[in-house]
C-alpha positions as CSV (number, residue, x, y, z in Angstrom):
1,M,21.4,30.9,1.0
2,S,19.9,27.4,1.3
3,I,19.8,25.1,-1.7
4,L,16.0,25.4,-1.8
5,N,16.3,29.2,-2.0
6,E,18.9,28.8,-4.8
7,I,16.5,26.6,-6.7
8,S,13.7,29.2,-6.4
9,E,16.0,31.9,-7.6
10,L,17.1,29.9,-10.6
11,V,13.5,29.2,-11.5
12,I,12.8,33.0,-11.2
13,K,15.8,33.7,-13.5
14,G,14.5,31.1,-16.0
15,D,17.9,29.3,-15.8
16,I,16.9,25.9,-17.1
17,A,20.3,24.1,-16.9
18,G,21.0,25.7,-13.6
19,T,17.7,24.7,-12.1
20,K,18.1,21.1,-13.3
21,A,21.7,20.9,-11.9
22,K,20.7,22.5,-8.5
23,V,17.8,20.1,-8.2
24,A,20.1,17.2,-8.9
25,A,22.5,18.5,-6.3
26,A,19.6,18.7,-3.8
27,V,18.7,15.1,-4.6
28,E,22.3,14.0,-4.1
29,A,22.3,15.9,-0.8
30,K,19.4,13.6,0.3
31,E,16.8,16.4,0.2
32,D,13.3,15.0,0.0
33,A,11.8,15.3,-3.5
34,Q,8.5,16.6,-2.1
35,V,10.4,19.3,-0.1
36,I,12.4,20.2,-3.3
37,L,9.1,20.6,-5.1
38,N,7.2,22.5,-2.4
39,Q,9.9,24.7,-0.9
40,G,12.3,25.1,-3.9
41,L,10.5,24.9,-7.3
42,M,7.0,26.1,-6.3
43,P,8.0,29.3,-4.5
44,G,10.0,30.3,-7.6
45,I,7.1,29.8,-10.1
46,N,4.7,31.4,-7.7
47,E,6.8,34.5,-7.6
48,I,6.9,34.6,-11.4
49,G,3.1,34.4,-11.4
50,E,2.9,37.3,-9.0
51,R,5.3,39.4,-11.0
52,F,3.5,38.6,-14.2
53,G,0.2,39.6,-12.6
54,R,1.7,43.0,-11.5
55,G,3.0,43.5,-15.1
56,E,6.6,43.4,-14.0
57,I,7.6,40.7,-16.4
58,F,6.3,39.4,-19.7
59,V,5.3,36.1,-21.3
60,P,8.9,35.2,-22.5
61,N,10.1,35.4,-18.8
62,V,7.2,33.3,-17.7
63,L,8.0,30.7,-20.4
64,L,11.6,30.5,-19.4
65,S,10.7,30.1,-15.7
66,A,8.1,27.4,-16.6
67,K,10.7,25.5,-18.6
68,A,13.2,25.8,-15.7
69,M,10.6,24.5,-13.3
70,N,9.7,21.7,-15.6
71,A,13.4,20.7,-15.9
72,G,13.6,20.5,-12.1
73,V,10.4,18.5,-11.9
74,E,11.8,16.0,-14.4
75,V,14.7,15.3,-12.1
76,I,12.5,14.6,-9.1
77,Q,9.6,13.0,-10.9
78,P,10.9,9.4,-10.5
79,L,11.4,10.0,-6.8
80,L,7.9,11.3,-6.4
81,A,6.5,8.4,-8.3
82,A,8.7,5.9,-6.2
83,G,6.9,7.1,-3.1
84,G,3.8,5.2,-4.3
85,D,0.7,6.4,-6.0
86,T,0.2,9.8,-4.5
87,T,-2.1,11.2,-7.2
88,I,-5.2,12.8,-5.9
89,G,-7.1,12.7,-9.1
90,T,-7.1,13.1,-12.8
91,A,-7.5,16.3,-14.8
92,V,-8.0,16.7,-18.6
93,V,-6.5,19.8,-20.1
94,A,-6.4,21.2,-23.6
95,T,-6.6,24.5,-25.5
96,V,-10.0,25.0,-27.0
97,K,-10.8,24.7,-30.7
98,G,-9.7,27.8,-32.5
99,D,-6.9,28.7,-30.1
100,L,-3.5,27.4,-31.0
101,H,-1.8,29.3,-28.0
102,D,-1.0,26.8,-25.3
103,I,1.3,28.7,-22.9
104,G,-1.3,29.0,-20.1
105,K,-2.4,25.4,-20.6
106,N,1.1,24.2,-20.2
107,L,1.6,26.2,-17.0
108,V,-1.6,25.0,-15.5
109,A,-0.7,21.4,-16.4
110,L,2.6,21.8,-14.8
111,M,1.1,23.2,-11.6
112,M,-1.5,20.4,-11.6
113,K,1.2,17.7,-11.9
114,S,3.1,19.4,-9.1
115,A,0.0,19.1,-6.9
116,N,-0.1,15.4,-7.5
117,L,-2.8,15.3,-10.1
118,K,-2.5,13.0,-13.1
119,V,-2.8,15.3,-16.1
120,I,-4.1,14.1,-19.5
121,D,-3.0,16.8,-22.0
122,L,-5.1,16.7,-25.2
123,G,-3.0,19.4,-26.9
124,A,-4.1,22.6,-28.6
125,N,-7.1,23.4,-30.8
126,V,-9.3,20.7,-29.3
127,G,-13.0,20.5,-29.9
128,A,-15.7,20.0,-27.3
129,E,-16.4,16.4,-28.3
130,K,-12.8,15.4,-27.7
131,F,-12.9,17.0,-24.2
132,I,-16.1,15.1,-23.4
133,E,-14.8,11.8,-24.7
134,A,-11.6,12.2,-22.6
135,I,-13.5,13.2,-19.5
136,K,-15.8,10.2,-19.8
137,E,-12.9,7.8,-20.5
138,Y,-10.7,8.9,-17.7
139,Q,-13.5,9.3,-15.2
140,L,-14.6,5.8,-16.0
141,R,-11.1,4.5,-15.8
142,D,-10.4,6.2,-12.5
143,N,-13.7,4.9,-11.0
144,T,-12.9,1.3,-12.3
145,D,-9.4,1.5,-10.8
146,K,-10.8,2.6,-7.4
147,K,-13.4,-0.1,-7.5
148,E,-10.7,-2.7,-8.3
149,D,-8.6,-1.4,-5.4
150,K,-11.5,-1.8,-2.9
151,E,-12.2,-5.3,-4.2
152,G,-8.6,-6.4,-4.4
């Protein structure tokens, strides 16, 4: 079994420490960070999503797997960032006012980060006004940054 398959299996099992250690081993073995993400971590979390959708596993399993994936992403995040600014955009996420449950939001944010989106997480129980303010702020900031890049 390849190290990437082992990473996927550890994510599926929800083995946080094992995933982190195996990702670190892959980095030491000079495996590309993007390859670790796309061929190791993502297939594992995708499998968890499919199993959850079929009703084969439950929320606690999904949470453990998400934490395992996040532990792996933390190991490779500096390497992904060192490759230059590869973000493809900015996303603002939050759980709407009246809902304190943020499991889905956290999973979506993790997937967005994995897809090279900059994620602004406003937290849980967030009103519409705060969403709108953040969208305007970060849309303006991103547009300003792009304008400066073109001028500079």
